[in-house]
C-alpha positions in Angstrom: -13.7 156.2 19.3 -11.3 154.4 21.6 -9.2 151.4 20.6 -11.7 149.0 22.1 -14.9 147.4 20.9 -18.0 148.8 22.5 -21.3 147.0 22.5 -24.7 148.7 22.9 -28.1 146.8 22.9 -31.1 148.4 21.2 -34.8 147.9 20.7 -36.9 148.9 17.7 -40.5 147.7 18.2 -41.9 144.7 20.0 -44.4 141.8 19.7 -46.4 139.6 22.1 -47.1 135.9 22.4 -48.8 133.4 24.6 -46.2 131.8 27.0 -47.6 128.4 26.2 -46.1 128.8 22.7 -42.7 128.4 24.3 -43.7 125.6 26.5 -44.3 127.7 29.7 -47.5 127.6 31.8 -50.5 129.7 30.8 -50.4 133.3 31.9 -50.4 136.8 30.6 -49.0 137.5 27.2 -45.2 137.8 27.1 -43.8 141.0 25.5 -40.8 140.4 23.2 -38.6 143.4 22.3 -37.3 143.5 18.7 -33.7 143.7 19.7 -30.6 144.5 17.7 -27.1 145.7 18.6 -24.6 148.4 17.8 -20.9 147.4 17.8 -18.5 150.3 17.6 -15.2 149.0 16.3 -12.0 151.1 16.5 -11.1 150.4 12.9 -14.3 149.3 11.1 -16.6 151.9 12.7 -20.3 151.4 13.4 -21.6 147.9 12.8 -25.1 146.6 13.4 -26.3 143.1 14.3 -29.8 143.2 12.8 -31.9 146.4 13.1 -35.4 145.5 14.4 -38.6 146.7 12.8 -38.5 149.9 10.8 -40.1 152.1 8.1 -40.4 149.3 5.5 -41.9 146.9 8.0 -44.4 149.4 9.2 -45.5 150.1 5.6 -45.8 146.4 4.8 -47.9 145.7 8.0 -50.6 148.1 7.1 -52.4 145.8 4.6 -52.9 142.3 3.3 -51.2 139.3 4.8 -48.7 141.4 6.6 -51.5 143.0 8.5 -52.6 139.6 9.6 -49.1 138.9 10.9 -49.2 142.2 12.8 -52.5 141.3 14.4 -51.5 137.8 15.2 -48.4 138.7 17.2 -49.4 142.2 18.2 -46.4 143.7 16.4 -45.7 147.3 17.2 -43.3 149.8 15.8 -42.9 153.6 15.9 -40.8 156.0 13.9 -39.1 157.3 17.0 -37.8 153.9 17.9 -36.4 153.1 14.4 -32.7 152.2 14.4 -31.7 155.3 12.5 -33.4 157.5 15.1 -31.9 155.6 18.1 -28.4 155.8 16.6 -28.5 159.5 16.8 -28.4 159.2 20.6 -24.8 158.0 20.0 -24.1 160.8 17.5 -24.1 158.2 14.7 -25.9 159.0 11.4 -27.4 156.1 9.4 -24.9 156.8 6.6 -22.0 156.1 8.9 -23.0 152.5 9.5 -20.5 150.4 7.6 -21.9 146.9 8.0 -25.1 145.2 9.0 -24.7 141.5 10.1 -28.1 139.8 9.4 -28.9 137.0 11.7 -31.8 135.8 9.5 -34.4 137.3 7.2 -37.4 137.7 9.4 -39.1 141.1 9.4 -38.3 142.0 13.0 -34.6 141.6 12.2 -34.5 143.3 8.8 -37.4 145.7 8.9 -35.2 148.8 8.9 -32.5 147.9 6.4 -33.6 150.6 4.1 -32.3 153.2 6.5 -28.7 152.2 5.9 -28.0 153.1 2.2 -24.2 152.9 2.5 -23.8 149.8 4.5 -22.6 146.4 3.3 -24.5 143.3 4.5 -23.3 140.0 5.8 -25.5 136.8 5.9 -25.1 133.1 5.8 -25.2 131.6 2.3 -27.8 129.0 3.4 -30.1 131.8 4.5 -29.7 133.8 1.2 -30.0 130.7 -1.1 -33.1 129.5 0.8 -34.7 132.9 0.3 -34.0 132.9 -3.4 -35.3 129.4 -3.9 -38.6 129.6 -2.0 -41.9 130.0 -3.8 -44.3 132.7 -2.7 -46.0 130.2 -0.5 -42.7 129.1 1.0 -41.7 132.7 1.7 -45.1 133.2 3.4 -44.6 130.1 5.6 -41.0 131.0 6.4 -42.1 134.6 7.2 -39.6 136.2 4.8 -40.7 139.5 3.3 -38.5 140.1 0.3 -39.9 143.7 -0.1 -38.0 144.7 3.0 -34.7 144.2 1.2 -33.2 147.3 -0.5 -33.2 147.2 -4.3 -29.4 146.9 -4.4 -29.2 144.4 -1.6 -27.5 141.6 -3.5 -24.8 144.0 -4.8 -23.9 144.9 -1.2 -24.1 141.4 0.2 -21.2 139.3 1.5 -22.0 135.6 2.1 -20.5 133.3 4.7 -20.2 129.6 3.7 -18.5 126.5 4.9 -15.2 127.2 3.2 -14.5 130.1 5.6 -15.4 128.3 8.9 -12.6 127.8 11.3 -12.3 126.6 14.9 -12.9 129.5 17.3 -10.3 130.7 19.8 -10.3 129.2 23.3 -12.2 132.2 24.7 -15.2 130.9 22.7 -14.7 127.2 23.3 -17.9 125.3 23.2 -19.4 127.3 20.4 -17.7 125.2 17.7 -16.5 126.8 14.5 -17.1 130.2 13.1 -15.9 133.1 11.0 -13.5 135.8 12.1 -15.4 138.7 10.6 -12.4 141.1 10.2 -9.5 138.8 10.8 -8.5 140.6 14.0 -10.3 138.4 16.5 -12.7 141.1 17.6 -15.9 139.6 16.2 -16.7 136.0 15.3 -19.8 134.9 13.5 -21.3 131.6 14.7 -23.8 129.3 13.1 -27.1 129.0 15.2 -29.4 126.7 13.1 -32.8 125.7 14.1 -35.3 128.6 14.1 -34.4 129.8 10.6 -32.3 128.5 7.7 -28.8 129.8 8.0 -29.3 131.7 11.2 -26.1 133.2 12.6 -25.1 134.9 15.8 -22.1 137.1 16.8 -19.5 136.6 19.5 -18.1 139.9 20.8 -15.3 140.6 23.2 -15.9 144.1 24.5 -13.4 146.6 25.7 -14.1 145.9 29.3 -13.3 142.2 28.8 -16.8 140.8 28.7 -17.7 137.9 26.4 -21.1 138.3 24.7 -22.9 136.0 22.3 -25.6 137.8 20.4 -27.8 134.7 19.9 -30.6 136.1 17.6 -33.6 133.8 17.8 -31.7 130.7 18.8 -34.1 130.9 21.8 -36.4 133.7 23.0 -36.4 133.7 26.8 -33.3 133.1 29.0 -35.2 130.4 31.0 -35.1 128.3 27.9 -31.4 127.7 28.3 -32.3 125.7 31.4 -35.2 123.8 29.8 -33.7 121.0 27.8 -36.9 120.2 26.0 -38.5 120.5 22.6 -40.9 123.3 21.8 -44.6 122.6 21.5 -45.7 121.0 18.3 -47.5 124.1 16.9 -44.5 126.3 17.6 -42.3 123.8 15.8 -44.6 123.9 12.8 -45.0 127.7 12.6 -41.6 129.0 13.9 -39.0 126.4 13.3 -36.9 125.5 10.2 -35.4 122.4 12.0 -36.6 121.5 15.5 -33.7 119.0 16.1 -31.1 121.7 15.2 -32.9 124.1 17.5 -32.4 121.8 20.5 -28.8 121.2 19.5 -28.1 124.9 19.3 -29.8 125.7 22.7 -27.7 122.9 24.3 -24.5 124.3 22.8 -25.3 127.8 24.0 -26.2 126.5 27.5 -22.9 124.6 27.7 -21.0 127.7 26.7 -22.7 129.8 29.3 -22.1 127.1 32.0 -18.4 126.7 31.1 -17.7 130.5 30.9 -18.9 132.1 34.1 -19.7 135.7 33.6 -20.3 135.4 29.8 -23.5 136.8 28.3 -25.7 134.9 26.0 -28.2 137.4 24.7 -31.2 136.5 22.6 -32.9 139.2 20.5 -36.2 139.1 22.3 -35.7 138.5 26.0 -36.8 141.5 28.0 -35.3 140.2 31.2 -31.9 139.8 29.7 -32.1 143.3 28.3 -33.0 144.6 31.8 -30.0 142.8 33.3 -27.7 144.3 30.7 -29.1 147.8 31.3 -28.5 147.3 35.1 -24.9 146.5 34.5 -24.3 148.9 31.6 -26.9 151.8 32.0 -25.5 153.8 29.1 -25.2 150.8 26.7 -28.9 150.5 25.8 -30.7 152.4 23.1 -34.5 152.4 23.2 -37.3 154.8 23.7 -40.1 153.1 25.6 -43.5 154.7 25.2 -47.1 153.8 25.6 -47.9 155.1 22.2 -45.8 152.7 20.1 -48.6 150.6 18.6 -48.7 150.6 14.8 -52.4 151.3 14.8 -51.9 154.5 16.7 -49.3 155.5 14.1 -51.7 154.8 11.3 -54.3 157.2 12.9 -51.6 159.8 13.5 -50.4 159.7 9.9 -53.8 159.2 8.2 
């Protein structure tokens, strides 16, 4: 590995939704890739920002209430698109992943954690405490599936809280405060509240000088950064922890984008942003698109 930070975007699974759920006009269902990212750090090694769907998520979605979730959003996942499989394209074994930064605890972001048995985890204390305090019904409403967490998850978890927050360097002005993950200025964690309690993103300065904010589910489509408006009522009820905080976060990210020409703000689920990144960095995308990646097809294949 060189002495510079390298960023690769990746996709493990996808879902679909009615565009009206995001406040757009009626039209064909939108496809949302379950995105995550690989950061190759010259000292810290392989780091992931989330990991998409994966083996545990697929198993959970085959029955019960998780099956209803799958049918409702047309969630799809295949073994050949699992994070562990895709990393092999970079010559990286799952056991080499040192750290997974968890933006929030929804299944399309943590569904493959069980592939990384040697990794440490980083999450916001608010997200973890919220998960621990919720009743079974609260977990259902928040779409948090505790069974996706490895048995020793808590022992490998590092929490970020308000005591560690500091003003970000001038390169990241407009994002507010954050956490310098390694103390070397290479990766800064930023708070992105709204969609989920304790949601965080990651600000990355790549080796070629690009500034990238991995924005998780702060928004879903890049057009939303130019639409200063609340989400539809039903989406707020079903997919928001704090609707007012969501708007504040989107406005903050839009101001950052506008004041830093050339910077990237990359949500986890925007196919157009992924395509634009691929066009600029053809070798910095990990995915294996296929017409056979529906979970139901996998169930038939595996019996």
